[in-house]
C-alpha positions in Angstrom: -31.1 -43.0 50.2 -30.3 -40.2 52.7 -27.4 -40.4 55.2 -30.0 -41.1 57.9 -31.0 -44.3 56.1 -34.4 -42.9 55.2 -35.1 -43.4 51.4 -35.8 -40.3 49.3 -39.3 -40.1 47.9 -39.4 -39.2 44.2 -42.9 -37.8 44.4 -42.1 -35.1 46.9 -41.4 -32.5 44.3 -39.9 -29.1 44.7 -41.5 -26.9 47.3 -41.9 -23.1 47.2 -39.4 -22.6 50.0 -36.6 -24.4 48.1 -37.3 -22.4 45.0 -37.2 -19.2 47.0 -33.9 -20.1 48.7 -32.2 -20.8 45.3 -33.6 -17.6 43.8 -32.6 -15.6 46.8 -29.0 -16.8 46.5 -29.0 -15.9 42.8 -30.5 -12.5 43.6 -27.7 -11.8 46.1 -25.2 -12.7 43.4 -26.8 -10.2 41.0 -26.8 -7.4 43.5 -23.2 -7.9 44.5 -21.7 -8.6 41.1 -23.5 -5.6 39.6 -21.9 -3.4 42.2 -18.5 -5.0 41.7 -18.7 -4.8 37.9 -19.8 -1.2 37.6 -18.2 0.4 40.7 -14.9 1.3 39.0 -14.5 4.8 37.5 -14.9 3.7 33.8 -18.4 2.4 34.4 -17.9 -1.1 33.1 -18.9 -2.5 29.8 -21.6 -1.0 27.6 -22.2 1.8 25.1 -23.2 4.5 27.5 -22.2 5.3 31.0 -24.7 4.8 33.8 -25.1 7.5 36.5 -23.7 6.5 39.8 -27.1 7.2 41.5 -28.6 4.4 39.5 -26.0 2.0 40.6 -26.3 3.2 44.2 -30.1 2.7 44.0 -29.6 -0.8 42.8 -27.2 -1.5 45.7 -28.8 0.5 48.5 -32.2 -1.1 47.7 -30.8 -4.6 46.9 -28.8 -5.1 50.1 -31.7 -4.2 52.5 -34.1 -6.2 50.3 -31.9 -9.2 50.7 -31.5 -8.8 54.5 -35.2 -8.2 55.1 -36.1 -11.1 52.7 -33.9 -13.5 54.5 -35.4 -12.3 57.8 -38.9 -13.0 56.3 -37.8 -16.5 55.1 -36.4 -17.3 58.5 -39.7 -16.4 60.2 -41.8 -18.3 57.6 -42.9 -21.8 58.7 -44.5 -23.0 55.5 -48.0 -22.0 56.6 -47.9 -18.3 55.5 -47.2 -17.3 59.1 -44.0 -15.3 58.5 -44.0 -11.6 59.3 -46.2 -10.3 56.5 -45.0 -6.7 56.9 -41.4 -7.8 56.7 -42.1 -9.8 53.5 -44.0 -6.9 51.8 -41.3 -4.3 52.7 -38.6 -6.7 51.3 -40.7 -7.1 48.1 -41.0 -3.4 47.7 -37.2 -3.1 47.9 -36.8 -6.0 45.5 -39.0 -4.2 43.0 -36.9 -1.0 43.3 -33.8 -3.2 42.7 -35.3 -4.8 39.7 -36.3 -1.5 38.1 -32.8 -0.1 38.8 -31.3 -3.2 37.3 -33.4 -3.0 34.1 -32.4 0.6 33.8 -28.8 -0.4 34.2 -29.3 -2.6 31.1 -29.8 0.7 29.1 -26.0 1.0 28.9 -26.2 -1.5 26.1 -28.6 0.5 24.0 -27.0 1.7 20.8 -25.6 5.2 21.1 -26.5 7.5 18.2 -24.7 10.5 16.9 -21.7 11.5 14.9 -19.3 10.9 17.7 -20.9 7.7 19.1 -18.4 4.9 19.8 -18.9 1.2 19.9 -19.5 -0.7 23.1 -16.8 -0.6 25.8 -15.5 -4.1 26.7 -14.4 -5.5 30.0 -13.1 -8.9 31.2 -16.5 -10.2 32.3 -17.7 -11.2 28.9 -18.6 -10.0 25.5 -21.8 -8.1 24.9 -24.9 -7.7 27.2 -25.6 -11.4 27.6 -24.5 -11.7 31.3 -26.3 -8.5 32.3 -29.5 -9.5 30.5 -29.4 -13.0 32.1 -28.8 -11.5 35.6 -31.4 -8.7 35.5 -34.2 -10.5 33.6 -33.5 -13.4 35.9 -33.9 -11.1 38.9 -37.2 -9.8 37.5 -38.5 -13.4 37.1 -37.3 -14.2 40.6 -39.1 -11.2 42.2 -42.3 -12.1 40.3 -42.1 -15.5 41.8 -41.3 -14.1 45.3 -44.3 -11.8 44.9 -46.6 -14.7 43.9 -45.5 -16.8 46.8 -46.0 -14.0 49.4 -49.4 -13.0 47.9 -50.6 -16.6 48.0 -49.1 -17.4 51.4 -47.0 -20.2 49.9 -44.0 -19.6 52.1 
């Protein structure tokens, strides 16, 4: 029962907008935490260091993607009438962010050579699990965003 006294219907299901809002919040967390984790001079955990340009691409595409995407969601009314251009530009920026994020995962690839060292640790966790979860999750989220925009589900 809702606070308004109207009973909840169990057959309503989860709509695309609710899925999109949850995935948008998670995508924002990925963009921000990637920047926070890798912004210091030692480059964060991993086997190899990542160029700052790649991290900057992830951040400088991810933040505008998030802002434009939220603007698109605010204008969407559930009938596909949101600003289509805004949605497609946001999606393009999300895809740039995803590619940069997946390239950031390269820091966990084994380094080869006589002087190669083991992976550098940090306080965020052991191994690449958190990074893989975040960036593959972002990929899945952007695939879902793209499908919803393409089908007019938002």
